LUMMARTI-147469 format. One line per 2 residues: number of its first residue (from 1); their letters; for each residue x, y, z of C-alpha. Coordinates in Angstrom, 3 decimals. Layout:
BEGIN
NUM = A = X Y Z ~ ...
***
This chain:
BEGIN
1 = MK = 0.169 0.135 0.221 ~ 2.679 2.442 0.837
3 = AG = 4.638 1.124 -2.344 ~ 1.740 2.104 -4.376
5 = WK = 1.039 5.911 -2.843 ~ 4.776 6.623 -3.429
7 = VN = 4.197 5.956 -7.018 ~ 1.567 8.214 -7.184
9 = KE = 2.782 10.581 -5.455 ~ 6.143 10.578 -7.864
11 = EG = 3.321 10.701 -10.816 ~ 1.844 13.296 -9.014
13 = EN = 5.119 15.523 -9.048 ~ 5.698 15.135 -12.611
15 = IF = 2.476 16.549 -13.933 ~ 2.547 19.162 -10.880
17 = WP = 5.575 20.805 -12.252 ~ 4.714 21.139 -15.960
19 = SL = 1.572 22.253 -15.372 ~ 2.786 24.956 -13.068
21 = AD = 5.450 26.185 -15.679 ~ 2.940 26.248 -18.271
23 = MA = 0.528 28.821 -15.935 ~ 3.274 30.547 -15.627
25 = VA = 4.065 31.060 -19.266 ~ 0.534 31.804 -19.915
27 = TC = 0.353 34.335 -16.762 ~ 3.649 35.982 -18.962
29 = II = 1.777 36.200 -22.428 ~ -1.240 37.622 -20.710
31 = LA = 0.720 40.322 -18.664 ~ 2.599 40.881 -22.013
33 = IF = -0.596 41.534 -24.045 ~ -2.411 43.827 -21.076
35 = WI = 1.274 45.588 -20.867 ~ 1.351 46.167 -24.943
37 = SQ = -2.448 47.369 -24.926 ~ -1.971 49.775 -22.156
39 = VF = 1.193 51.198 -24.477 ~ -1.397 51.544 -27.169
41 = LL = -4.071 53.052 -25.475 ~ -1.527 55.820 -23.580
43 = QK = -0.136 56.520 -27.298 ~ -3.753 57.008 -28.691
45 = EK = -4.507 59.183 -25.443 ~ -1.519 61.411 -25.742
47 = EM = -2.262 61.962 -29.302 ~ -6.156 62.716 -28.280
49 = VL = -4.435 65.505 -25.890 ~ -2.047 67.104 -28.468
51 = AS = -5.424 67.361 -30.959 ~ -7.144 68.823 -28.005
53 = EE = -4.301 71.181 -27.279 ~ -4.264 72.101 -30.950
55 = TI = -8.271 72.781 -30.827 ~ -7.911 74.475 -27.647
57 = KE = -5.019 77.012 -29.207 ~ -7.247 77.615 -32.199
59 = LK = -10.463 78.412 -30.185 ~ -7.947 80.514 -28.010
61 = EE = -6.712 82.634 -31.386 ~ -10.197 82.897 -32.374
63 = IS = -11.870 84.209 -29.204 ~ -8.634 86.518 -29.265
65 = RL = -9.295 88.230 -32.866 ~ -13.433 88.381 -31.905
67 = EN = -12.283 90.190 -28.702 ~ -10.769 92.729 -31.034
69 = LV = -13.118 93.275 -32.899 ~ -15.519 94.316 -29.960
71 = GR = -15.608 97.895 -29.669 ~ -14.699 98.505 -32.928
73 = ES = -17.947 98.366 -34.489 ~ -18.010 102.448 -35.177
75 = EL = -14.476 102.175 -36.628 ~ -15.728 99.363 -39.103
77 = AD = -18.789 101.685 -40.028 ~ -16.520 104.590 -40.553
79 = RI = -14.230 102.829 -42.784 ~ -17.376 101.281 -44.897
81 = QR = -18.840 104.717 -45.249 ~ -15.617 106.192 -46.832
83 = LE = -15.228 103.539 -49.221 ~ -19.084 104.190 -49.767
85 = ND = -18.202 108.402 -50.191 ~ -14.961 107.409 -52.659
87 = LA = -17.240 105.124 -54.637 ~ -19.914 107.670 -54.947
89 = QQ = -17.022 110.304 -55.898 ~ -15.612 108.136 -58.534
91 = KD = -19.158 107.624 -60.176 ~ -19.616 111.278 -60.335
93 = AN = -16.190 111.815 -61.848 ~ -17.278 108.753 -64.318
95 = QR = -20.140 111.026 -65.476 ~ -18.459 113.933 -65.851
97 = LE = -15.775 112.387 -67.860 ~ -18.567 110.861 -69.949
99 = ID = -20.269 114.060 -70.789 ~ -16.787 115.724 -71.741
101 = LE = -15.984 112.603 -74.158 ~ -19.546 113.289 -75.585
103 = KS = -18.856 116.957 -76.215 ~ -15.356 116.290 -77.588
105 = ER = -17.063 114.076 -79.709 ~ -19.563 116.753 -80.932
107 = ER = -16.465 119.073 -81.377 ~ -14.687 116.550 -83.248
109 = LS = -17.314 116.260 -85.807 ~ -18.140 119.977 -86.335
111 = AE = -14.614 120.605 -86.870 ~ -14.662 117.392 -89.124
113 = GA = -17.655 119.267 -90.920 ~ -16.323 122.488 -91.290
115 = LA = -13.109 121.230 -92.787 ~ -15.016 119.248 -94.975
117 = EL = -16.654 122.281 -96.307 ~ -13.769 124.484 -96.686
119 = RS = -12.076 121.446 -98.612 ~ -15.327 121.784 -100.881
121 = KV = -14.351 125.490 -101.525 ~ -10.743 124.972 -102.696
123 = PH = -10.217 124.534 -106.321 ~ -9.214 120.817 -107.497
125 = DE = -6.120 122.098 -109.021 ~ -4.477 118.845 -109.956
127 = PP = -4.137 117.995 -113.718 ~ -6.417 115.535 -114.817
129 = NI = -6.154 111.565 -115.370 ~ -4.986 110.199 -118.226
131 = VL = -6.674 107.003 -119.109 ~ -5.429 104.610 -121.596
133 = TQ = -8.131 102.630 -122.918 ~ -8.856 99.664 -125.779
135 = DE = -10.964 102.223 -127.765 ~ -8.077 104.361 -127.880
137 = SF = -5.947 101.122 -128.922 ~ -3.706 100.813 -126.164
139 = VF = -3.892 97.171 -126.101 ~ -1.686 95.078 -124.466
141 = PS = -1.144 91.359 -125.791 ~ -3.313 88.510 -123.996
143 = LQ = -1.854 87.889 -120.286 ~ 1.130 89.919 -121.046
145 = AT = 2.327 93.157 -119.714 ~ 5.489 94.159 -122.297
147 = VP = 4.618 97.574 -123.784 ~ 3.591 97.336 -127.386
149 = AD = 5.629 99.441 -130.227 ~ 2.447 100.415 -131.165
151 = FE = 1.256 101.407 -127.630 ~ 4.163 103.528 -126.891
153 = RR = 4.313 104.942 -130.147 ~ 0.520 106.261 -129.540
155 = FK = 1.434 107.512 -126.360 ~ 3.891 109.811 -127.442
157 = SE = 1.637 110.946 -129.993 ~ -1.485 111.353 -128.391
159 = KR = -0.937 111.800 -124.778 ~ 2.708 113.314 -124.314
161 = QA = 1.262 116.835 -124.135 ~ -0.872 116.136 -121.312
163 = VI = 2.235 114.875 -119.822 ~ 3.896 118.299 -120.321
165 = DA = 0.986 120.319 -119.032 ~ 0.770 118.016 -115.912
167 = LN = 3.979 118.467 -115.078 ~ 4.219 122.602 -116.057
169 = SP = 0.641 122.755 -113.997 ~ 1.000 125.123 -110.523
171 = SN = -0.481 122.237 -108.544 ~ 3.435 121.159 -108.028
173 = VE = 3.230 117.405 -109.072 ~ 5.061 115.282 -106.852
175 = VI = 3.828 111.991 -107.740 ~ 2.684 109.892 -110.775
177 = EI = 0.626 106.961 -109.510 ~ -0.329 104.458 -112.494
179 = IG = -3.204 101.658 -111.883 ~ -3.576 98.591 -114.070
181 = HT = -6.979 97.571 -114.564 ~ -7.701 94.210 -115.789
183 = DN = -10.955 92.123 -116.315 ~ -12.190 89.123 -114.703
185 = VQ = -10.781 86.288 -116.832 ~ -9.101 83.899 -115.071
187 = VG = -5.300 84.081 -115.470 ~ -4.010 80.651 -114.168
189 = GS = -0.832 79.385 -114.235 ~ 1.942 79.695 -111.802
191 = SN = 3.430 82.674 -110.378 ~ 7.034 84.152 -109.729
193 = VD = 5.933 87.670 -108.913 ~ 6.681 87.342 -105.404
195 = IN = 10.432 86.255 -106.643 ~ 10.802 88.839 -109.462
197 = LE = 8.712 91.796 -109.032 ~ 11.504 94.089 -106.861
199 = DV = 14.030 93.379 -109.419 ~ 11.618 94.318 -112.186
201 = FA = 10.481 97.274 -110.740 ~ 13.669 98.413 -110.321
203 = GN = 14.486 98.099 -113.855 ~ 17.127 95.095 -113.230
205 = KP = 14.890 92.573 -114.908 ~ 12.857 92.578 -118.144
207 = IN = 8.709 92.611 -117.246 ~ 8.759 89.837 -119.308
209 = SL = 10.640 87.948 -116.487 ~ 7.506 87.467 -114.378
211 = EF = 4.783 84.876 -114.480 ~ 1.440 85.937 -113.115
213 = GS = -1.048 83.721 -111.234 ~ -3.740 86.175 -111.063
215 = NC = -5.323 89.454 -112.664 ~ -4.106 91.170 -109.539
217 = EL = -0.553 90.205 -110.653 ~ -1.026 90.900 -114.366
219 = GL = -2.616 94.339 -113.619 ~ 0.540 95.372 -111.277
221 = AR = 3.115 94.235 -113.987 ~ 1.080 96.334 -116.680
223 = AI = 1.371 99.376 -114.711 ~ 5.090 98.704 -113.581
225 = AV = 5.746 98.488 -117.456 ~ 4.145 101.585 -118.371
227 = KA = 6.000 103.474 -115.481 ~ 9.371 102.332 -117.140
229 = ML = 8.032 103.752 -120.382 ~ 6.596 107.163 -118.724
231 = NE = 9.696 107.826 -116.614 ~ 11.748 107.158 -120.048
233 = IL = 9.664 109.580 -121.827 ~ 9.945 111.935 -119.349
235 = QS = 13.770 111.757 -118.839 ~ 14.004 112.805 -122.573
237 = LD = 12.096 116.066 -122.484 ~ 13.633 119.603 -122.338
239 = IK = 12.430 122.943 -122.224 ~ 12.546 122.874 -126.462
241 = DG = 9.631 120.185 -125.536 ~ 7.439 122.935 -123.898
243 = LT = 8.891 121.734 -120.729 ~ 9.289 124.799 -117.615
245 = VD = 12.075 124.762 -115.389 ~ 9.699 123.818 -112.733
247 = GM = 8.348 120.978 -114.648 ~ 12.052 119.734 -115.472
249 = NR = 12.606 119.834 -111.547 ~ 9.603 118.153 -110.946
251 = VR = 10.982 115.612 -113.431 ~ 13.969 115.172 -111.410
253 = QM = 12.827 114.818 -108.219 ~ 9.623 112.673 -109.055
255 = TY = 8.195 109.721 -107.420 ~ 6.516 106.738 -108.976
257 = RT = 3.871 104.278 -107.623 ~ 2.213 101.378 -109.557
259 = YS = -0.871 99.278 -108.323 ~ -3.080 96.969 -109.430
261 = AA = -7.164 97.056 -110.042 ~ -7.854 93.749 -111.077
263 = QL = -11.453 94.110 -111.583 ~ -12.380 91.089 -110.288
265 = FP = -16.251 91.771 -109.877 ~ -17.253 93.866 -112.971
267 = VD = -20.220 95.756 -113.713 ~ -20.612 94.637 -117.281
269 = SS = -19.561 91.214 -117.724 ~ -20.233 91.362 -121.585
271 = KA = -17.708 91.659 -124.015 ~ -17.621 95.365 -124.610
273 = GR = -17.764 95.756 -120.438 ~ -14.446 93.667 -120.214
275 = EA = -12.746 95.522 -122.827 ~ -13.637 98.732 -120.864
277 = DR = -12.189 97.294 -117.773 ~ -8.883 96.831 -119.268
279 = RI = -7.257 100.008 -119.041 ~ -4.407 102.111 -117.663
281 = EI = -4.871 104.851 -115.536 ~ -1.955 107.920 -114.692
283 = RF = -2.588 109.926 -112.033 ~ -0.469 113.489 -110.994
285 = TR = -1.324 114.087 -107.430 ~ 1.048 115.842 -104.475
287 = LR = 2.656 113.871 -101.595 ~ 0.092 113.713 -98.638
289 = SD = 0.810 113.207 -95.050 ~ -2.691 111.678 -94.633
***
């Protein structure tokens, strides 16, 4: 009996100590978990405290700002009143400015009317234009700008005296404007006018070096060709031709301007109408600043 108890006692001891060890380990784990949770909670509470302190700071600043506004209602009201007064003054100034502008506009229109009336009373002393039409046999070959020999011969015989009269006139001619008019018949083809026009106008290239892609270019080329012919005629004139000393001085100082006036929208699209469109116009004018 004693031997059996001894055996049971030993077995009990063998079970007790491992169980006690397991219990101790479990207790340590529980304590560790509890400690970690407490640390986490402590950190959250710290963050909440910091956030609360920041909120309290913002609230204090807002309270301070509101306290600064207390008692300044009259100051703010005065400032608003001053701004309203400034706005009213600005509106008055704008109204006065609009009235002044309307007055200035009326005065401008009145001055323009008076100037137009004065101009209408001044006689037009510029020489009459010279118009070279197909009816007078001033004809260019189709799609060409070279002045035909018959064209130049007829101009010298029929229009030369009109040019001399214009140069001798008291109107002090300083500019000869030459406008080449064409019809609306399509020209087509490629163009080199942009490349060669300047050299042709300066006399460095012949007029027949130009290729035209439109009536506008053709009209301008014909005006340049007539300008070259006219300049050659003027340079050959002298006293014995009836040119005065003033007229000779004007020839030496003459400025030429050439233009194109292609008739893209003819009034009369008939054959006779298109022939009337094809012409050269020569104007004798003065230099104008306006």
